[in-house]
C-alpha positions as CSV (number, residue, x, y, z in Angstrom):
1,M,-61.5,-8.2,-5.5
2,A,-58.5,-5.8,-4.1
3,D,-55.4,-6.9,-3.8
4,A,-53.4,-7.6,-0.6
5,P,-51.8,-4.9,1.5
6,T,-48.1,-4.6,0.6
7,V,-46.0,-5.4,3.3
8,D,-43.2,-3.0,3.8
9,Y,-40.5,-5.6,4.6
10,R,-37.6,-3.3,4.6
11,A,-39.6,-0.9,7.9
12,L,-40.3,-4.7,10.1
13,L,-36.3,-5.4,9.9
14,E,-35.4,-1.7,10.8
15,E,-37.7,-1.5,13.7
16,E,-36.5,-4.9,14.6
17,K,-32.8,-3.6,13.6
18,R,-33.6,-0.2,16.3
19,D,-35.2,-2.3,18.6
20,L,-31.5,-5.1,19.1
21,E,-29.8,-1.8,18.9
22,A,-31.6,-0.6,21.8
23,K,-31.6,-3.7,24.3
24,L,-27.7,-4.2,23.6
25,A,-27.5,-0.5,24.2
26,E,-28.9,-1.4,27.8
27,L,-26.5,-4.0,28.0
28,G,-23.5,-1.5,28.0
29,P,-20.9,-1.2,25.3
30,G,-20.2,-5.1,25.2
31,S,-21.2,-7.2,27.7
32,H,-17.8,-7.6,28.6
33,S,-17.5,-4.2,30.3
34,L,-20.0,-4.8,32.3
35,T,-19.4,-3.8,36.0
36,Y,-20.5,-6.0,39.3
37,D,-18.9,-5.2,42.8
38,P,-16.2,-7.3,43.8
39,N,-17.6,-7.3,47.1
40,F,-20.8,-8.9,46.7
41,A,-21.2,-11.7,49.3
42,D,-22.4,-14.6,46.7
43,S,-19.7,-14.3,43.8
44,S,-21.4,-17.2,42.2
45,Q,-24.7,-15.6,42.0
46,V,-22.7,-12.9,40.4
47,T,-20.6,-15.3,38.1
48,A,-23.8,-16.7,36.9
49,E,-25.8,-13.4,36.4
50,R,-22.5,-12.7,34.2
51,G,-22.7,-15.5,32.4
52,E,-26.6,-15.0,31.8
53,V,-25.9,-11.3,30.6
54,E,-22.7,-12.2,28.6
55,A,-25.2,-15.1,26.8
56,L,-28.2,-12.7,25.9
57,A,-25.8,-10.2,24.5
58,A,-24.6,-12.6,22.0
59,K,-28.1,-14.0,20.8
60,L,-28.9,-9.9,20.5
61,R,-25.5,-9.6,18.2
62,E,-26.4,-12.7,16.7
63,T,-30.3,-11.9,15.8
64,L,-28.9,-8.4,14.9
65,E,-26.6,-9.4,12.2
66,E,-29.3,-12.0,10.5
67,V,-31.5,-8.9,10.2
68,Q,-28.3,-6.8,8.7
69,E,-28.1,-10.0,6.1
70,A,-31.9,-9.7,5.3
71,L,-31.5,-5.9,4.8
72,G,-28.9,-6.8,2.7
73,K,-30.8,-9.7,0.5
74,L,-33.5,-7.0,0.2
75,A,-31.3,-4.4,-1.1
76,G,-29.9,-7.1,-3.5
77,G,-32.9,-8.3,-4.5
78,S,-32.7,-11.6,-3.0
79,Y,-35.2,-11.2,-0.1
80,G,-37.5,-13.9,0.5
81,T,-36.2,-17.0,-1.1
82,C,-35.3,-20.0,1.1
83,E,-31.5,-20.1,1.2
84,S,-32.1,-23.9,1.3
85,C,-34.1,-25.0,-1.3
86,G,-34.3,-21.5,-3.6
87,Q,-38.6,-21.0,-3.2
88,P,-40.1,-18.3,-2.3
89,I,-40.7,-17.5,1.2
90,A,-44.2,-17.4,2.3
91,P,-45.3,-13.3,3.0
92,V,-46.5,-14.8,6.7
93,R,-44.0,-16.4,7.1
94,L,-41.9,-13.2,6.3
95,E,-44.1,-10.6,8.5
96,A,-43.6,-13.0,11.3
97,M,-39.9,-13.5,11.2
98,P,-38.6,-10.9,8.9
99,A,-35.5,-11.8,8.8
100,T,-35.5,-15.2,8.2
101,R,-33.4,-17.1,6.0
102,Y,-35.6,-20.6,5.3
103,C,-39.0,-21.6,3.8
104,I,-41.0,-23.4,7.1
105,N,-40.5,-26.6,5.4
106,C,-36.8,-26.0,5.3
107,A,-36.6,-24.6,8.9
108,S,-38.2,-27.4,10.3
109,K,-35.4,-29.5,9.2
110,H,-32.3,-27.5,10.0
């Protein structure tokens, strides 16, 4: 029986990092610098849209930080270990969510 193919988690994490950085770049250099036309008739819509963009940018930055932490763990040799119970995280879970910090059992408790 042949060995299962080895997943390159570093490549998955690096790809996710590039995607997140590209999405953040599309939003501009920080969501606070986004400009909106002050003469736009519906200022409540502008405020709502600004809030949505800022929330999206914050979530993207948070996810990017998780990816960077996972890359650090990979370099340090602790990647793939659940932060809660210390057990190995299933390879299928790591492939689907390379930056995950918890095994499936512990994730369901958080």
